N, C-alpha and C positions, 0 to 999 in steps of 0.2 A: 424247875417245876413248870409245866405248862398248864394254864387254866383250862377248864373243861366246862361242859354243860351240866355237870352233876347236880349242882344246886338248882339250876333252872328246871332240869328234867323232873326233879322231885315235885316242884311246884306245878309244872305242866300236868303231871299225872293227877294232881289234886284239883285240876280244873282251872287253874290260873294261867291263861294263855298269854296275857300281856304282862310280862315280868320285866321291870326296869332295873338295870344295874346302875348304881350311882357311886361316884368317887369324886374326890377333890384334889386340887393341886394348888401349890402356892401358899401354904400356911407359913412357911419359914422366911420368905424373902423380906428384905428391908424396904422394897418398893413395889408398887403395882398392886393389882387386886388379888384377892383369893378367888379361885375359879372352881366350878364344879361341872361335871358332865353327867348326863342321864341318857341311857341307851336301851331301847327295846329291840331285841333281835327276834327274827321270825322263829317260832318254835320248830325245832327239829330240822332246820335247814343247815346244810353243811356247805359253806362257802370255802373255797380253797385257801383264801387268805387268812381264815381263822387259825390255821396251823401256825401262823407266825405271830399271833397276838400274845403279848405278855404285858405285865405291869409296865406302864409307860417309862418308868425309871430304868428299865432294863434294855430299852431300845434306843437306837441311834436317832438323831433328829430326822434323817432322811427316811428311815423306816417308819417312824411315827407319822410323818406327813403322808406317805404312801398308804398306810393302813387307815388313817383318818379319812382319806378320800373314799376308800372302800366302805367304811362304816357309814358315812353320810349317804352313800349310794344304796346300800343294801339293807340297812336297818329299817325297821318299821317306823321308828321315830328317834330323833336325837334332840336333846335340849342342852343348852349351855347357860350357866348362871355366873355372873360376876358380882362381887361386892367390893366397893371402892376403898382405898386406903383410909379416907376420912371416916368411913363407917367402922372400919376395923379399929381405928383409934377410939371411936366413941363407945362401941359395944364389946370390944375384945374379939380375938381371933376365933374363939370357940363358937360364939353366937354368930359371928360373921360367916363361918364355915357352914353352920346349919342354914343360914339364910341363902347362901349361894346354892346349896343343894336343893332347897325348896324352889328357888328361882328356876334351876335346871329342870326340875320335875314339871313345873307349870308350863315350861316352854315346849314340852313334848306335844307333838301333833296328835297323838293318841293317848288317852288317859290310861295309865297303868292300873292293873288289878292287884299287883303285889310289887313291893320295892325291896331290893336287896342292896345293902350299902356296905362299903368297905369300913369295917370296924364300928362305925357309929350307928346310933338310931336317932330318929328325928322326932322330938317331943311334939311338934305341931302338925305332924303329918297324919291326916285322917284316912290312912290306908293301911292294910296289913303290911308289915315290914319286918325285916330282920337284919341286924348288923352282923357281919361275918368277919371274924379275925383273919387277917391276911386275905381278904376277899379279892383284892386285885391280883393275887397270885393263884386263886382257886377258881374264880368265876369268869367266864368269857365276857359276860355282859358288863361286869364291873371293870374288867381290864379294858374293854372297849371304851367305857366311860372315862377312864383315866387317860386314855390316848387322846380322845377328842378334847378333853379339858386342857390337857397339856399343850396340844397344838394350838388351840385357840388362845390360850394365855401367852404362849411364846410369840405368836403373831402380833398380839397387842403390844407386847413389850418391845418388839422390833419396830413397830410404828412409833412408840414413845421414844425410841433412840433418836429419831429425827427431831422430835419436839424438845427433848431435854438433852442437849449435847454435853458430852464430857463424862457421863457416868458409865458408858459402855453397856447400856441396857440390851443392845442387840446380842451381846456376848454373854452377859451374866444373868439376863432376864430378871434383874432385881435382887438376885441372891447376894449373900455377903462374901464376895470374893475379895482378894487383896486389891485388885483394880478398883472395885466399887468402894471399898473402905477408904482408899487413898483419895478418890474423887469426893467423897463426903467431907473429908478433912479439908480439901482444897476449895471446894465449891459451896459446901453447906448443902442441906437438904433442899430438894425441889418439891413441888406440890403433889407428886405421886409417891413420896416417901411416907412410910408409916412412922409417924412421930412418936408413937408409944413404944416403939422398939428401941432397946437400949443403945445400940450404936448411933441411931439417928438422934435420939434424945441427947446423947452425949455431945454430938456435933452441934446441936442447938445450944446446949448449955455452955459450950466453949465460946459462944458468940459468933460462930460461923453463920453466914446467911448467903443464900444464892442470890446472884444479881438478877436483874429483870429478865434476862434471857432464860433463867431457870425457874422463874416463878410460875 
């Protein structure tokens, strides 16, 4: 299924010209932040690259990178929000996800008139909004938000690979792969691990502790 402008077009016809699509990535990883993207696309503009936009999970890393560059170039506004692992541990992943989405919306260079979100709704958002089930598969704006959020988070985790050696963050992006779980057992958690997540908590409880190079 290819996303379309059907959701946006209905809102454009109602007079909402600045419609922001919002999506999150990184709720499940054991390490790194949760991220969110917000994208406002020009009403009724048809860029050729839009034909290749899908939910970020369906795209290769190279395709995501290429599409992210087009989105940043052609969108009316793009915002990215991150919430750090320590905050995730403190308030929980659901509230952290809301927070990342709010950060992404506030980072937009143009204030949206309406917000459409993949599945969720934001209790603290003082704007008209709607959560759309499978929104990243249905809406081009939401799919674009998922792409820029994924690319931004992946880049950050690749940078963290150089800071926290041995965990394979450049490859696993913090997700629970066999390589990552083995590194947790061998090295213990580092400072960007989510200590409230069971595998990380179990590594702490067994007495594993990262040495100073992983602190």
